[in-house]
All heavy atoms as an XYZ file, in Angstrom:
696
protein
N     -33.779     48.574      7.679
C     -33.762     47.586      6.610
C     -34.786     48.032      5.442
O     -35.700     48.842      5.772
C     -34.348     46.135      7.245
C     -35.928     46.303      7.675
C     -33.418     45.494      8.078
C     -36.449     45.034      8.111
N     -34.509     47.614      4.252
C     -35.242     47.963      3.208
C     -35.853     46.693      2.590
O     -35.100     45.831      2.291
C     -34.526     48.761      2.108
N     -37.206     46.658      2.501
C     -37.829     45.455      1.926
C     -38.834     45.719      0.824
O     -39.274     46.810      0.729
C     -38.572     44.739      3.164
C     -37.458     44.127      4.116
C     -39.702     45.532      3.760
N     -39.134     44.690     -0.032
C     -40.132     44.846     -0.881
C     -41.373     44.041     -0.543
O     -41.215     42.818     -0.124
C     -39.590     44.229     -2.355
C     -38.163     44.520     -2.530
S     -38.054     46.282     -2.918
C     -38.285     46.361     -4.710
N     -42.480     44.697     -0.586
C     -43.816     44.134     -0.109
C     -44.908     44.383     -1.277
O     -44.923     45.471     -1.838
C     -44.213     44.671      1.191
N     -45.808     43.503     -1.224
C     -47.008     43.703     -2.114
C     -47.954     44.667     -1.466
O     -47.818     44.918     -0.336
N     -48.728     45.250     -2.286
C     -49.679     46.294     -1.952
C     -50.628     45.758     -0.775
O     -51.039     46.541      0.014
C     -50.491     46.715     -3.028
C     -49.836     47.618     -4.011
C     -49.324     49.053     -3.462
O     -50.056     49.484     -2.395
O     -48.452     49.633     -3.943
N     -50.829     44.445     -0.683
C     -51.706     43.925      0.344
C     -51.125     43.874      1.844
O     -51.810     43.742      2.659
C     -52.234     42.417     -0.163
O     -51.135     41.654     -0.112
N     -49.801     44.104      1.782
C     -49.064     43.946      3.086
C     -49.467     45.396      3.868
O     -49.104     46.410      3.325
C     -47.581     43.849      3.055
C     -46.960     43.862      4.340
C     -47.326     42.479      2.416
N     -50.243     45.357      4.966
C     -50.594     46.516      5.710
C     -49.421     46.829      6.613
O     -48.497     45.961      7.071
C     -51.889     46.185      6.598
O     -51.482     45.313      7.472
C     -53.037     45.843      5.679
N     -49.540     48.180      7.148
C     -48.469     48.616      8.062
C     -48.585     47.794      9.375
O     -47.663     47.445      9.941
C     -48.768     50.161      8.380
C     -47.836     50.730      9.309
N     -48.186     50.775     10.659
C     -46.558     51.172      9.278
C     -47.272     51.419     11.380
N     -46.270     51.498     10.559
N     -49.858     47.653      9.696
C     -50.046     46.872     11.041
C     -49.398     45.383     10.983
O     -48.787     44.966     11.830
C     -51.560     46.737     11.318
C     -51.872     45.935     12.642
C     -53.369     45.847     12.961
O     -54.124     46.466     12.119
O     -53.652     45.134     13.830
N     -49.617     44.762      9.882
C     -49.011     43.412      9.629
C     -47.598     43.409      9.602
O     -46.957     42.526     10.230
C     -49.649     42.739      8.341
N     -47.003     44.425      8.968
C     -45.566     44.554      8.920
C     -44.967     44.669     10.296
O     -44.050     44.084     10.690
C     -45.256     45.805      8.010
C     -43.701     45.983      7.802
C     -43.270     44.957      6.804
C     -43.550     47.391      7.167
N     -45.542     45.691     11.086
C     -45.144     45.923     12.438
C     -45.213     44.727     13.437
O     -44.385     44.486     14.196
C     -45.834     47.165     12.931
C     -45.463     48.526     12.374
S     -43.724     48.823     12.536
C     -43.225     48.971     10.671
N     -46.349     44.024     13.285
C     -46.661     42.908     14.093
C     -45.516     41.777     13.832
O     -44.963     41.213     14.712
C     -47.973     42.329     13.911
C     -49.193     43.032     14.627
C     -50.457     42.555     14.307
O     -50.690     41.566     13.485
N     -51.456     42.995     15.145
N     -45.250     41.540     12.587
C     -44.278     40.504     12.284
C     -42.884     41.005     12.788
O     -42.097     40.235     13.172
C     -44.193     40.300     10.722
N     -42.572     42.236     12.622
C     -41.244     42.762     13.023
C     -41.072     42.703     14.508
O     -40.112     42.264     15.180
C     -40.943     44.270     12.500
C     -40.823     44.137     10.979
C     -39.776     44.848     13.230
C     -40.802     45.547     10.443
N     -42.202     43.105     15.304
C     -42.113     43.258     16.627
C     -42.459     42.066     17.431
O     -42.500     42.012     18.654
C     -42.945     44.382     17.185
C     -42.537     45.810     16.671
C     -43.513     46.835     16.977
C     -41.171     46.115     17.234
N     -42.646     40.949     16.880
C     -43.001     39.659     17.461
C     -41.955     39.095     18.370
O     -40.900     38.810     17.932
C     -43.278     38.604     16.347
C     -43.620     37.253     16.863
O     -43.765     37.057     18.120
O     -43.750     36.151     15.853
N     -42.279     39.203     19.670
C     -41.184     38.888     20.701
C     -41.429     37.515     21.203
O     -40.655     37.000     21.965
C     -41.395     39.793     21.834
C     -41.124     41.180     21.634
C     -40.742     41.935     22.770
N     -40.200     43.275     22.697
C     -40.619     44.327     21.851
N     -41.774     43.928     20.969
N     -40.106     45.515     21.839
N     -42.154     36.556     20.482
C     -42.380     35.232     20.739
C     -41.142     34.464     20.717
O     -40.867     33.459     21.258
C     -43.459     34.517     20.116
O     -43.223     34.517     18.605
N     -40.177     34.772     19.731
C     -39.016     34.188     19.582
C     -37.790     34.780     20.381
O     -36.648     34.497     20.012
C     -38.658     34.177     17.998
O     -38.621     35.554     17.612
N     -38.062     35.636     21.312
C     -37.036     36.239     22.228
C     -36.248     37.209     21.374
O     -35.029     37.348     21.677
N     -36.733     37.946     20.552
C     -36.062     38.862     19.716
C     -35.539     40.138     20.338
O     -35.941     40.418     21.597
N     -34.613     40.779     19.753
C     -33.969     42.038     20.458
C     -34.593     43.189     19.852
O     -34.339     44.322     20.306
C     -32.504     42.004     20.062
C     -31.640     40.793     20.402
C     -30.230     40.954     19.950
C     -31.668     40.902     22.014
N     -35.567     43.241     18.902
C     -36.186     44.442     18.394
C     -37.187     45.102     19.525
O     -38.013     44.482     19.890
C     -36.929     44.176     17.206
C     -37.551     45.372     16.585
C     -36.070     43.509     16.024
N     -36.809     46.329     19.803
C     -37.701     47.031     20.730
C     -38.573     48.049     20.057
O     -39.651     48.275     20.714
C     -36.747     47.844     21.771
C     -35.920     46.835     22.693
C     -36.792     45.985     23.570
N     -36.088     45.163     24.222
C     -35.964     43.811     24.225
N     -36.734     43.189     23.264
N     -35.086     43.072     24.983
N     -38.255     48.565     18.906
C     -39.112     49.360     18.230
C     -38.816     49.306     16.802
O     -37.700     48.937     16.360
C     -39.068     50.792     18.699
O     -37.816     51.453     18.417
N     -39.881     49.668     16.038
C     -39.596     49.830     14.602
C     -40.364     50.971     13.977
O     -41.502     51.279     14.534
C     -40.183     48.598     13.872
N     -39.723     51.625     13.100
C     -40.478     52.844     12.467
C     -40.273     52.885     10.952
O     -39.183     52.917     10.439
C     -39.730     54.053     13.048
C     -40.312     55.427     12.552
O     -41.543     55.477     12.328
N     -39.446     56.374     12.344
N     -41.527     52.806     10.309
C     -41.471     52.913      8.839
C     -41.245     54.326      8.549
O     -42.089     55.193      8.918
C     -42.929     52.373      8.376
C     -43.120     52.378      6.758
C     -42.240     51.647      6.128
C     -44.578     52.193      6.614
N     -40.213     54.609      7.816
C     -39.872     56.025      7.532
C     -39.903     56.405      6.048
O     -39.628     57.465      5.653
C     -38.527     56.444      8.141
C     -37.310     55.706      7.498
C     -36.593     56.310      6.534
C     -36.909     54.505      8.083
C     -35.429     55.623      6.012
C     -35.697     53.990      7.596
C     -35.068     54.446      6.612
N     -40.009     55.337      5.094
C     -39.939     55.608      3.609
C     -40.961     54.606      2.822
O     -40.704     53.419      3.123
C     -38.632     55.731      3.082
C     -38.542     56.256      1.613
O     -39.401     57.280      1.326
O     -37.944     55.632      0.787
N     -41.651     54.897      2.051
C     -42.486     54.139      1.170
C     -42.221     54.584     -0.305
O     -42.434     55.798     -0.647
C     -43.884     54.080      1.482
C     -44.772     53.259      0.515
C     -44.238     53.766      2.849
N     -41.818     53.644     -1.194
C     -41.643     54.033     -2.567
C     -42.578     53.058     -3.359
O     -42.521     51.916     -3.339
C     -40.190     53.911     -2.962
C     -39.963     53.975     -4.558
C     -40.063     55.355     -5.100
C     -39.864     52.911     -5.366
C     -39.881     55.509     -6.456
C     -39.669     53.092     -6.694
C     -39.738     54.401     -7.293
N     -43.361     53.787     -4.309
C     -44.199     53.069     -5.214
C     -43.775     53.402     -6.649
O     -43.790     54.464     -6.955
C     -45.730     53.455     -4.953
C     -46.230     53.001     -3.765
C     -47.847     53.268     -3.608
N     -48.412     52.764     -2.461
C     -48.521     53.371     -1.237
N     -47.746     54.414     -1.034
N     -48.980     52.723     -0.350
N     -43.405     52.294     -7.399
C     -42.815     52.725     -8.694
C     -43.971     53.204     -9.646
O     -45.088     52.691     -9.422
C     -42.362     51.328     -9.215
C     -43.160     50.369     -8.391
C     -43.461     50.942     -7.086
N     -43.585     53.909    -10.562
C     -44.547     54.381    -11.592
C     -44.651     53.358    -12.756
O     -45.666     53.232    -13.394
C     -44.264     55.764    -12.156
C     -44.128     56.826    -11.113
C     -45.653     56.951    -10.473
O     -46.625     56.961    -11.208
N     -45.727     57.026     -9.159
N     -43.430     52.663    -12.948
C     -43.307     51.670    -13.955
C     -42.649     50.470    -13.296
O     -41.783     50.703    -12.401
C     -42.690     52.122    -15.152
C     -43.411     53.172    -15.929
C     -41.240     52.655    -15.014
N     -42.832     49.219    -13.844
C     -42.119     48.067    -13.250
C     -40.699     48.147    -13.669
O     -40.330     48.780    -14.665
C     -42.832     46.843    -13.781
N     -39.876     47.551    -12.809
C     -38.400     47.249    -13.117
C     -38.103     45.970    -12.908
O     -38.864     45.037    -12.537
C     -37.672     48.320    -12.408
O     -37.593     47.940    -11.082
N     -36.774     45.506    -13.145
C     -36.386     44.196    -12.902
C     -36.416     43.875    -11.433
O     -36.644     42.631    -11.168
C     -34.965     44.286    -13.439
N     -36.369     44.821    -10.519
C     -36.287     44.546     -9.072
C     -37.737     44.747     -8.342
O     -37.960     44.316     -7.390
C     -35.394     45.464     -8.374
C     -33.950     45.260     -8.851
O     -33.553     44.059     -9.163
O     -33.044     46.098     -8.859
N     -38.573     45.602     -9.026
C     -39.707     46.040     -8.319
C     -40.921     45.967     -9.325
O     -41.012     46.765    -10.206
C     -39.601     47.457     -7.801
C     -40.595     48.075     -6.882
C     -40.894     47.218     -5.628
C     -40.252     49.403     -6.518
N     -41.989     45.100     -9.075
C     -43.185     44.965     -9.810
C     -44.046     46.231     -9.554
O     -43.900     46.843     -8.409
C     -43.695     43.701     -9.510
N     -44.946     46.515    -10.425
C     -45.813     47.722    -10.264
C     -46.758     47.464     -9.128
O     -47.235     48.447     -8.585
C     -46.620     48.015    -11.571
C     -47.110     49.307    -11.530
C     -47.635     46.819    -11.857
C     -46.188     50.487    -11.698
N     -46.937     46.199     -8.673
C     -47.908     45.933     -7.601
C     -47.108     45.852     -6.247
O     -47.649     45.389     -5.271
C     -48.526     44.523     -7.838
O     -47.486     43.592     -8.013
C     -49.406     44.569     -9.070
N     -45.750     46.210     -6.258
C     -45.073     46.214     -5.126
C     -44.596     47.530     -4.512
O     -44.663     48.562     -5.409
C     -43.720     45.345     -5.271
C     -43.938     43.935     -5.489
C     -42.724     43.150     -5.494
O     -41.812     43.596     -6.476
O     -42.374     42.147     -4.758
N     -44.197     47.628     -3.346
C     -43.650     48.936     -2.704
C     -42.367     48.605     -1.929
O     -42.141     47.435     -1.509
C     -44.643     49.410     -1.576
C     -46.022     49.692     -2.060
C     -46.994     49.935     -0.939
N     -47.190     48.647     -0.280
C     -47.440     48.481      0.950
N     -47.926     49.534      1.552
N     -47.672     47.244      1.468
N     -41.449     49.513     -2.103
C     -40.269     49.317     -1.221
C     -40.468     50.139      0.098
O     -40.931     51.341      0.085
C     -39.100     50.109     -2.011
O     -37.908     50.153     -1.215
N     -40.289     49.348      1.211
C     -40.523     50.014      2.406
C     -39.163     50.045      3.276
O     -38.455     49.054      3.316
C     -41.579     49.150      3.274
C     -42.782     48.680      2.583
C     -43.616     47.664      3.326
C     -43.668     50.042      2.415
N     -38.858     51.163      3.914
C     -37.776     51.300      4.672
C     -38.112     51.367      6.135
O     -38.969     52.251      6.431
C     -36.916     52.503      4.192
N     -37.548     50.606      7.042
C     -37.873     50.471      8.373
C     -36.643     50.621      9.220
O     -35.656     49.970      8.989
C     -38.600     49.189      8.663
C     -39.053     49.091     10.186
C     -39.846     48.904      7.795
N     -36.811     51.567     10.171
C     -35.601     51.633     11.169
C     -35.962     50.736     12.417
O     -36.960     50.933     12.861
C     -35.621     53.126     11.653
C     -34.471     53.401     12.549
C     -34.343     54.935     13.054
N     -33.980     55.689     11.850
C     -34.710     56.498     11.126
N     -35.948     56.706     11.590
N     -34.156     57.138     10.081
N     -34.994     49.999     12.720
C     -35.140     49.074     13.805
C     -34.371     49.595     15.049
O     -33.082     50.013     14.877
C     -34.707     47.598     13.391
C     -35.331     47.026     12.324
C     -34.728     45.611     12.085
C     -36.839     46.839     12.535
N     -34.863     49.491     16.181
C     -34.051     49.653     17.406
C     -33.946     48.340     18.157
O     -34.916     47.641     18.435
C     -34.782     50.651     18.397
C     -34.162     50.884     19.695
C     -34.944     51.661     20.746
O     -36.069     51.821     20.518
O     -34.243     52.148     21.646
N     -32.733     47.952     18.328
C     -32.353     46.876     19.047
C     -31.905     47.035     20.511
O     -30.977     47.910     20.676
C     -31.347     45.930     18.187
C     -31.651     45.614     16.696
C     -30.448     44.871     16.119
C     -32.990     44.765     16.703
N     -32.168     46.190     21.438
C     -31.878     46.313     22.670
C     -31.842     44.990     23.503
O     -32.787     44.214     23.275
C     -32.777     47.432     23.466
C     -32.606     47.575     24.947
C     -31.191     48.352     24.918
C     -33.682     48.429     25.561
N     -30.722     44.758     24.341
C     -30.722     43.786     25.261
C     -30.411     44.331     26.538
O     -29.355     44.957     26.769
C     -29.657     42.712     24.817
C     -29.646     41.399     25.612
O     -30.070     41.512     26.849
O     -29.256     40.403     25.173
N     -31.248     44.145     27.538
C     -31.132     44.698     28.856
C     -30.011     43.992     29.596
O     -29.577     44.655     30.632
C     -32.368     44.641     29.711
C     -33.549     45.490     29.029
O     -33.082     46.543     28.523
O     -34.724     45.086     29.210
N     -29.634     42.964     29.238
C     -28.653     42.113     30.028
C     -27.270     41.891     29.424
O     -26.400     41.369     30.094
C     -29.244     40.786     30.424
C     -30.601     41.036     31.108
C     -31.225     39.671     31.495
O     -30.524     38.716     31.267
O     -32.437     39.654     32.046
N     -27.052     42.231     28.182
C     -25.837     41.878     27.591
C     -25.640     42.851     26.372
O     -26.477     43.490     25.919
C     -25.797     40.415     27.123
N     -24.303     43.036     26.238
C     -23.767     43.848     24.939
C     -24.177     43.288     23.630
O     -23.954     42.074     23.439
C     -22.240     44.152     25.049
O     -21.974     44.666     26.366
C     -21.886     45.027     24.026
N     -24.693     44.149     22.782
C     -24.984     43.660     21.460
C     -23.620     43.646     20.734
O     -22.964     44.547     20.631
C     -26.027     44.546     20.829
C     -27.351     44.560     21.331
C     -28.254     45.533     20.533
C     -27.972     43.036     21.366
N     -23.371     42.359     19.984
C     -22.324     42.408     19.193
C     -22.807     42.248     17.697
O     -24.045     42.145     17.445
C     -21.641     41.003     19.334
O     -22.562     39.861     19.195
C     -21.072     40.847     20.855
N     -21.949     42.549     16.812
C     -22.239     42.498     15.330
C     -23.041     41.191     14.989
O     -23.937     41.236     14.269
C     -21.177     42.618     14.474
C     -20.547     44.097     14.473
O     -21.273     45.055     14.874
O     -19.397     44.338     14.059
N     -22.474     40.072     15.552
C     -22.986     38.769     15.181
C     -24.624     38.720     15.708
O     -25.458     38.166     15.014
C     -22.316     37.735     15.841
C     -20.949     37.411     15.142
C     -19.932     38.610     15.705
O     -20.074     39.196     16.732
O     -18.769     38.622     14.996
N     -24.730     39.286     16.907
C     -26.181     39.205     17.556
C     -27.046     40.060     16.858
O     -28.217     39.763     16.591
C     -26.122     39.552     19.038
C     -25.414     38.438     19.895
C     -25.397     38.773     21.305
N     -26.869     38.645     21.792
C     -27.296     39.279     22.773
N     -26.618     40.282     23.478
N     -28.613     39.201     23.082
N     -26.472     41.246     16.406
C     -27.489     42.096     15.571
C     -27.705     41.512     14.246
O     -28.870     41.447     13.719
C     -26.704     43.435     15.386
C     -26.514     44.213     16.724
C     -27.366     44.294     14.377
C     -25.601     45.358     16.706
N     -26.769     40.897     13.475
C     -26.975     40.384     12.223
C     -27.957     39.170     12.384
O     -28.906     39.003     11.473
C     -25.638     39.745     11.692
C     -24.727     40.818     11.280
O     -25.098     42.060     11.078
O     -23.562     40.606     11.027
N     -27.960     38.320     13.479
C     -28.753     37.210     13.642
C     -30.206     37.938     13.989
O     -31.225     37.403     13.388
C     -28.372     36.377     14.832
N     -30.313     38.939     14.710
C     -31.690     39.558     14.991
C     -32.331     39.995     13.689
O     -33.578     39.743     13.567
C     -31.567     40.576     16.087
N     -31.500     40.698     12.840
C     -32.129     41.158     11.740
C     -32.393     40.064     10.667
O     -33.445     40.165     10.096
C     -31.163     42.149     10.998
C     -31.688     42.456      9.571
C     -30.973     43.272     11.886
N     -31.628     39.036     10.615
C     -31.992     37.830      9.833
C     -33.238     37.205     10.173
O     -34.157     36.814      9.494
C     -30.779     36.856      9.811
N     -33.532     37.105     11.602
C     -34.688     36.695     12.135
C     -35.857     37.368     11.757
O     -37.075     36.845     11.377
C     -34.656     36.542     13.693
C     -35.606     35.664     14.384
C     -35.326     35.611     15.898
O     -35.010     36.745     16.410
N     -35.319     34.451     16.506
N     -35.870     38.705     11.719
C     -36.896     39.617     11.394
C     -37.147     39.371      9.932
O     -38.424     39.247      9.515
C     -36.565     41.067     11.666
C     -37.629     41.986     10.930
C     -36.489     41.355     13.160
N     -36.145     39.372      9.055
C     -36.376     39.172      7.681
C     -37.029     37.872      7.314
O     -37.825     37.737      6.358
C     -34.970     39.322      6.901
C     -34.492     40.802      6.845
C     -32.992     40.691      6.336
C     -35.396     41.682      6.046
N     -36.710     36.751      8.017
C     -37.219     35.473      7.827
C     -38.792     35.359      8.226
O     -39.555     34.939      7.589
C     -36.478     34.355      8.660
C     -37.006     33.032      8.461
C     -37.000     32.500      7.023
O     -36.297     32.943      6.124
O     -37.793     31.550      6.811
N     -39.090     36.198      9.331
C     -40.464     36.228      9.813
C     -41.296     37.007      8.713
O     -42.360     36.644      8.334
C     -40.621     36.947     11.027
C     -40.488     36.108     12.301
C     -41.104     36.576     13.567
N     -40.713     37.958     13.805
C     -39.559     38.321     14.547
N     -38.716     37.402     15.020
N     -39.290     39.506     14.724
N     -40.684     38.098      8.180
C     -41.406     38.874      7.067
C     -41.555     38.115      5.884
O     -42.625     38.121      5.182
C     -40.583     40.142      6.844
C     -40.605     41.246      7.793
C     -39.727     42.345      7.592
C     -41.985     41.813      8.085
N     -40.618     37.204      5.479
C     -40.701     36.389      4.371
C     -41.739     35.257      4.527
O     -42.631     35.116      3.685
C     -39.327     35.772      4.031
C     -39.267     34.837      2.784
C     -38.132     34.191      2.526
N     -37.919     32.945      3.522
C     -38.575     31.905      3.412
N     -39.427     31.735      2.504
N     -38.377     30.998      4.418
N     -41.689     34.662      5.693
C     -42.623     33.521      5.832
C     -44.152     33.972      6.032
O     -45.004     33.400      5.496
C     -42.192     32.491      6.903
O     -42.032     33.292      8.136
C     -40.910     31.982      6.517
N     -44.199     35.044      6.894
C     -45.699     35.459      7.247
C     -46.198     36.369      6.260
O     -47.499     36.356      5.899
C     -45.559     36.285      8.689
C     -45.128     35.392      9.779
C     -45.016     36.186     10.993
O     -45.528     37.385     11.199
N     -44.422     35.644     12.101
N     -45.436     37.146      5.566
C     -46.020     38.118      4.614
C     -45.616     38.182      3.186
O     -46.041     38.912      2.280
C     -45.771     39.605      5.179
C     -46.188     39.904      6.562
C     -45.766     41.140      7.064
C     -47.816     39.758      6.675
N     -44.569     37.300      2.902
C     -44.024     37.232      1.567
C     -43.205     38.414      1.156
O     -42.971     38.676      0.022
N     -42.678     39.112      2.078
C     -41.818     40.270      2.001
C     -40.379     39.807      1.744
O     -39.940     38.756      2.413
C     -41.892     41.190      3.154
C     -40.975     42.174      3.120
C     -43.383     41.655      3.323
N     -39.668     40.505      0.890
C     -38.186     40.162      0.687
C     -37.346     41.354      0.922
O     -37.766     42.443      0.713
C     -38.114     39.519     -0.680
C     -38.229     40.569     -1.866
C     -38.115     39.760     -3.217
N     -37.955     40.742     -4.335
C     -38.997     41.390     -4.784
N     -40.233     41.249     -4.416
N     -38.763     42.242     -5.803
N     -36.051     41.093      1.137
C     -35.076     42.124      1.258
C     -34.827     42.764     -0.082
O     -34.693     42.041     -1.009
C     -33.840     41.603      1.873
C     -32.642     42.439      2.212
C     -32.969     43.400      3.298
C     -31.405     41.650      2.609
N     -34.806     44.163      0.021
C     -34.506     44.831     -1.181
C     -33.100     44.733     -1.711
O     -32.150     44.576     -0.872
C     -34.847     46.397     -1.103
C     -34.635     47.101     -2.293
C     -35.099     48.570     -2.235
N     -34.112     49.335     -1.399
C     -34.348     50.453     -0.855
N     -35.598     51.063     -1.106
N     -33.510     51.148     -0.194
N     -32.932     44.336     -3.052
C     -31.553     44.237     -3.555
C     -31.145     42.693     -3.430
O     -29.969     42.532     -3.716
N     -31.875     41.918     -2.816
C     -31.457     40.524     -2.634
C     -32.021     39.590     -3.695
O     -33.032     39.807     -4.357
C     -31.824     39.977     -1.256
């Protein structure tokens, strides 16, 4: 996933929100692999924001993952990021 986050969002807070298993999520691991900080503001990205790309590993030990379950799990992660940290999906 690629998200837009303010400079105050820490790596630790981002990972905690993504890996929160209290809701029975399928996310087993997450890896931040790219950070982009703009030199000038644009219509999509403020100078005080960063674009963060995170690789998610999803796993269910008991059932096959379907596209619908994967989409729901990613939507759940994005909603947690939005409500807990004010993070939004890039391009949305």
